SENU-757682 format. One record per residue: x, y, z of N, C-alpha, C, O in turn. Coordinates in steps of 0.001 Angstrom, whole numbers. Layout:
BEGIN
X/Y/Z/X/Y/Z/X/Y/Z/X/Y/Z .
...
! end
This chain:
BEGIN
35380/-11606/-11190/36460/-10661/-11203/36003/-9321/-10621/36731/-8679/-9864 .
34802/-8916/-10984/34285/-7658/-10503/34030/-7701/-9001/34212/-6689/-8324 .
33616/-8838/-8468/33350/-8938/-7034/34643/-8810/-6225/34622/-8278/-5114 .
35767/-9289/-6767/37048/-9111/-6078/37413/-7635/-6003/37919/-7167/-4983 .
37160/-6912/-7073/37456/-5479/-7103/36574/-4739/-6098/37041/-3839/-5400 .
35307/-5119/-6028/34399/-4503/-5055/34846/-4810/-3633/34760/-3952/-2756 .
35315/-6009/-3404/35814/-6392/-2077/37031/-5558/-1698/37165/-5123/-555 .
37913/-5341/-2662/39102/-4517/-2403/38710/-3081/-2070/39253/-2476/-1146 .
37759/-2545/-2837/37295/-1184/-2557/36665/-1108/-1175/36916/-166/-423 .
35849/-2096/-843/35198/-2115/469/36223/-2184/1584/36091/-1495/2595 .
37242/-3008/1409/38294/-3123/2422/39061/-1814/2547/39399/-1396/3654 .
39337/-1167/1427/40038/114/1458/39201/1189/2125/39719/2004/2889 .
37912/1191/1837/37008/2157/2460/36909/1894/3955/36928/2830/4754 .
36803/636/4335/36717/285/5755/37994/694/6486/37931/1198/7607 .
39133/484/5869/40405/858/6490/40499/2369/6660/40967/2852/7691 .
40061/3109/5660/40086/4573/5747/39133/5057/6836/39459/5980/7582 .
37972/4444/6927/36995/4815/7953/37531/4499/9341/37351/5283/10273 .
38184/3362/9479/38777/2990/10762/39850/3993/11174/39894/4405/12333 .
40700/4384/10260/41749/5359/10559/41131/6700/10956/41598/7351/11890 .
40091/7103/10251/39404/8352/10566/38793/8268/11968/38925/9198/12764 .
38127/7156/12266/37513/6986/13581/38567/6939/14682/38367/7503/15758 .
39677/6277/14422/40754/6190/15413/41271/7586/15755/41506/7897/16923 .
41447/8421/14740/41903/9788/14968/40879/10575/15780/41244/11315/16693 .
39603/10417/15450/38548/11127/16168/38473/10672/17621/38308/11495/18521 .
38594/9378/17852/38558/8842/19215/39757/9352/20006/39624/9701/21179 .
40918/9396/19375/42123/9893/20045/41957/11353/20441/42280/11736/21565 .
41453/12169/19519/41223/13590/19840/40218/13723/20983/40407/14530/21893 .
39163/12937/20932/38134/12990/21965/38697/12558/23317/38409/13183/24337 .
39491/11501/23330/40076/10999/24577/41060/11984/25192/41288/11966/26402 .
41641/12838/24364/42610/13813/24854/41986/15177/25143/42689/16124/25498 .
40672/15272/24991/40000/16551/25214/39979/16919/26691/40149/16064/27561 .
39768/18198/26960/39673/18669/28346/38522/17991/29079/38649/17651/30256 .
37390/17790/28382/36245/17138/29023/36565/15693/29408/36158/15226/30471 .
37292/14989/28544/37665/13607/28866/38617/13573/30061/38522/12688/30911 .
39530/14535/30122/40446/14609/31265/39680/14887/32552/39954/14284/33589 .
38715/15811/32478/37893/16110/33656/37082/14891/34078/36914/14628/35269 .
36584/14154/33098/35815/12947/33403/36681/11915/34116/36242/11303/35090 .
37897/11721/33643/38811/10781/34312/39084/11223/35742/39084/10401/36659 .
39317/12520/35937/39562/13041/37285/38355/12824/38180/38497/12433/39339 .
37181/13076/37651/35959/12899/38423/35756/11434/38799/35344/11124/39917 .
36045/10549/37870/35932/9111/38165/36906/8700/39269/36554/7913/40147 .
38098/9217/39227/39089/8889/40245/38677/9439/41607/38917/8797/42630 .
38065/10610/41631/37613/11203/42886/36431/10438/43471/36371/10205/44678 .
35505/10054/42624/34286/9388/43089/34571/8001/43635/33941/7558/44595 .
35504/7337/43030/35791/5986/43466/37200/5614/43045/37525/5608/41858 .
38016/5309/44009/39377/4902/43709/39440/3529/43068/40501/3117/42599 .
38325/2813/43039/38320/1449/42540/37920/1302/41093/37458/234/40689 .
38085/2358/40291/37684/2289/38890/38457/1200/38154/37880/415/37403 .
39750/1163/38375/40579/161/37674/40142/-1253/38060/40001/-2123/37201 .
39930/-1473/39352/39493/-2791/39818/38110/-3131/39260/37860/-4266/38857 .
37217/-2141/39239/35871/-2365/38705/35935/-2716/37217/35185/-3570/36744 .
36830/-2058/36485/36991/-2361/35059/37530/-3776/34865/37108/-4486/33952 .
38451/-4180/35716/38989/-5540/35631/37903/-6566/35934/37817/-7601/35274 .
37073/-6274/36936/35971/-7187/37256/34992/-7282/36091/34493/-8361/35771 .
34722/-6131/35457/33818/-6124/34306/34399/-6959/33162/33674/-7707/32506 .
35696/-6831/32926/36349/-7605/31870/36289/-9101/32164/36291/-9926/31251 .
36234/-9439/33457/36163/-10841/33861/34718/-11347/33914/34472/-12505/34251 .
33763/-10465/33576/32381/-10911/33501/31451/-10371/34576/30264/-10695/34568 .
31951/-9557/35504/31106/-8989/36555/31111/-7463/36446/31979/-6801/37015 .
30138/-6904/35712/30125/-5460/35496/29457/-4659/36618/29350/-3438/36505 .
29010/-5298/37681/28199/-4608/38692/28921/-3429/39343/28316/-2371/39519 .
30183/-3579/39702/30916/-2476/40346/31103/-1313/39371/30965/-152/39755 .
31411/-1617/38138/31591/-564/37134/30264/139/36858/30230/1357/36682 .
29186/-615/36822/27866/-16/36611/27493/898/37778/26878/1944/37570 .
27855/521/38985/27569/1359/40151/28343/2672/40067/27804/3728/40399 .
29591/2620/39631/30406/3831/39473/29800/4722/38396/29698/5935/38575 .
29400/4124/37281/28799/4904/36200/27473/5518/36646/27152/6644/36266 .
26713/4793/37440/25453/5307/37954/25694/6548/38821/24988/7550/38702 .
26706/6463/39694/27064/7623/40523/27456/8802/39632/27062/9942/39877 .
28222/8511/38621/28717/9554/37728/27580/10273/37022/27517/11502/37045 .
26691/9534/36403/25647/10188/35607/24569/10837/36470/23768/11627/35972 .
24546/10509/37751/23585/11148/38646/24173/12354/39379/23490/12988/40184 .
25428/12667/39102/25998/13905/39632/25869/14955/38530/25958/14632/37345 .
25662/16199/38920/25466/17272/37942/26676/17393/37016/26532/17418/35793 .
27864/17468/37607/29080/17630/36811/29309/16424/35898/29653/16588/34728 .
29123/15236/36421/29327/14029/35618/28361/13950/34452/28757/13620/33334 .
27089/14252/34708/26088/14205/33644/26408/15226/32554/26273/14934/31365 .
26834/16424/32962/27190/17452/31984/28388/17019/31140/28403/17226/29927 .
29390/16419/31782/30567/15954/31046/30192/14863/30050/30619/14892/28896 .
29398/13910/30501/28983/12811/29624/28200/13363/28429/28407/12926/27298 .
27302/14324/28678/26538/14928/27586/27448/15639/26592/27290/15483/25381 .
28401/16422/27101/29309/17156/26205/30182/16208/25397/30388/16415/24202 .
30692/15173/26042/31527/14206/25318/30701/13477/24271/31180/13223/23166 .
29468/13141/24612/28580/12499/23629/28314/13394/22432/28297/12926/21294 .
28104/14685/22684/27886/15632/21589/29131/15771/20727/29040/15849/19502 .
30298/15800/21371/31559/15888/20615/31758/14639/19768/32219/14730/18630 .
31417/13482/20308/31556/12226/19561/30625/12218/18360/31017/11801/17270 .
29406/12672/18551/28446/12719/17453/28916/13680/16370/28821/13388/15178 .
29427/14836/16803/29933/15830/15849/31115/15268/15043/31299/15607/13874 .
31897/14419/15679/33052/13816/14994/32660/12627/14130/33510/12024/13474 .
31359/12284/14128/30891/11170/13309/30989/9827/14005/30904/8785/13355 .
31168/9836/15317/31266/8595/16082/29921/8366/16778/29659/8943/17834 .
29095/7548/16199/27788/7300/16792/27638/5860/17164/26594/5461/17680 .
! end
């Protein structure tokens, strides 16, 4: 009987944590840095959507090449670092 109660508490805690994380991810995705990152990705390569589709189908090479370009540019690396810091601050690790 006690294990069922613990399971319920765990499920409730997990649901609350998921809702909290969802809110944090939404705020992060709507941040100015995330918007700048999307713009930069679109400028660097118009094929981001196609690369993402290829990655979903099992071939991540095009998406990895785009990400490599991004993190090796000064602006892209700075954006990625700032977004990572914001995610960590929000408890998303």
